[in-house]
N, C-alpha and C positions, 0 to 999 in steps of 0.2 A: 503494499499500500504506500510506502515512502518514498519507493521507487518512482511509483506512477506520478505522485505530486511532485517531486524532484524532475520527473521529465516534463510534467507541463510547466513547471515555474521556467526550466529553462526555454521551451519554446517560446513561453510569453515575454521573456527577456529578451531574446532572441528577434521577437518580434517589433518589440518596441525600439529596441536598438536601429534595427532597418527602418523603421517609420523616423526616429530623429535623423540618420541619415539623407533619408528622402525629403524632409520638411529642410533640412539645411541647404539642399541645393536648390530648393524653390526660392531662395534668397536673392538668387541672381538672375537679371534679367533676361540672359541667354546662358545655355549650356551647351558645351560641344563635348560629345560621349564618343571616344573609340570603341567600337563593339569588337574590334578584333587584337591580338596580341599586342601588347604595348611593349614588348621587347622584339625586336626584329633583326636579323643576321643578314640580310641579302642589301644588294644597293636598290633592288626595285620591291616596294611592298604594296600586297595587294589589302586593300581594309574597308571595313564597313563605317561609317561615322554618322551618326546620329545629333542633327542640330534640334534643340528644344527652346522655342519661343516662348519665354512665359510674359512677356510683355510682346503682344502680337503688332503692335504700335509701331514696332523698331524694322519690324519687316517690310519691305518693297521688293520690286520684282529686280531690282539691281542689287539685291542683297546677293554677294558671293561668299564662299568659303574658300578660304588659302591656310597659308601656313608659312610660318618661319623656322629657319635652319639655323642652330646655334651647336657651337664646340662643346667639351665638357666642362669647360669653364663658363658656361654661358655667354659666350663671345658670338657675335652676330654673324653669321656666314651668310646667310641670304635673308632679308627682308621679305623680300615680296615674293612669294613665291606661285604656283599655276593656280588660276580661279577657278572655280567650281561653280556651276550655277545651283540654285536652292530654288524648291517648289515645296512649300508647306501645305499640311493638311488642314484640316477643320479644328484639329488640337494644338496647333503649331507646330507640329515635327516633322522634319525633313530628315529621310534616311538618304544616304549617299555613297556609292562604292565608288571609292578612288585607286587608281594604279599610280603610284609615284615612282620616278627612276629618280633617286636622288645624284646620278652620276652625272645625267645630261644638266642637272639644276645646276650642280657644284662647278662642272667643268674638271680641270685637272686638280682641283684640290683634292690631297689627299689626307683626310680625317678618320680614325679608328673608331670613335666614336661619337656621334650625334644626335641631335635632341630636336625633334621637328615637334612645334608648336601650332596647334590650329589657331585660326583668328577668323574674322569674317569682315568684307569691305563692303561698305556701303556707298556704289558708285555714286546714286542718286545725291546724296548728301556729302558726298566727300569725306569720308573719315572712318578710320578702324574701328572695330569696337573695343580693341584692347588699348587704346591710346584716348579715347573718349571717358572724360571722367564723371559724364551723366550715365555711363551705361556698365551696369555690373557684368560682366562675364567671366563666365566659369567654364575654362578648359584643360583638356587632358592633353598628354604629349605622349609621344612615340620615342623611346629609345631605339636607336641603331648601333650597334655594336658588331664590328669584323672579329673579333677574337675567335681563332678557328676552333678553341674547345667548346667555347658556348655554341658555336655553330653546329657542332655535331652533335651537342646534348639537345640543342634544339630541335635537330633533324629526326630525332627519337622521339621527343615530346610532343612535337607537332600533330603526327598521326595519332597516337594513344589519345590526344585529347581530343581531335576534331572527328576522329571515325573510330573509337575503340573495338570494335566488334571486327570490323576488316585487318583491326593490327594484329588482334589476336588469333584472327581465322590463320593469317600471314605466315604467325608466329609458328602455330601448331603445324601448318604444313611444312616449313621449314623444318622444323625439329624432325616430323615423322620421314622428311625426306633423308634427312641425317642419318638416322634410325635405320632406312631401309639401304642406305648407301653401305652402312659398316656392315649389316647384317648382306649384304649382296657380296661384298670384298672375303666376308669371312665363308662364303659357299666354296663348295666343291670346283666352283667355274673357273679359278683364278689360279688352281694348284697346277 
């Protein structure tokens, strides 16, 4: 009986904490949320981004999603990245799939650790949301790291997180292949 109440209490606390996190996010006028991995290991990034307008008056047809690129010490390498058009639904939400190629953006600049921060630009009223003191912008960033060890670990973790069933089926067939290969080698055919 005590375990049951403890589990119920834990669930209520988790729900309350989740509600607080959601309400804290509501204090901003606009939120940019990265739905893909926030750590990337390639120069080309394919990601899903959600833009939530809590104040729909800030949106117009000339509002675009863009990004800025910084190095590890937050030194600006590129202020204005490519611009992507937004179309919001009735709830003030826009979902965008982006394909960024950082090597074309930065040219010959060789940096092993980069940060990509998203921002919105209003071309009609001529301002960036992050630099406008009247707009509260909440944004997420993507960390790009070219470390070979982290890249190898990511190559294993990524399919495990995205498609675990296919990953485990592949591992099972690989192990089955190894077992059958060893048994075949031990058979009388190779003597």
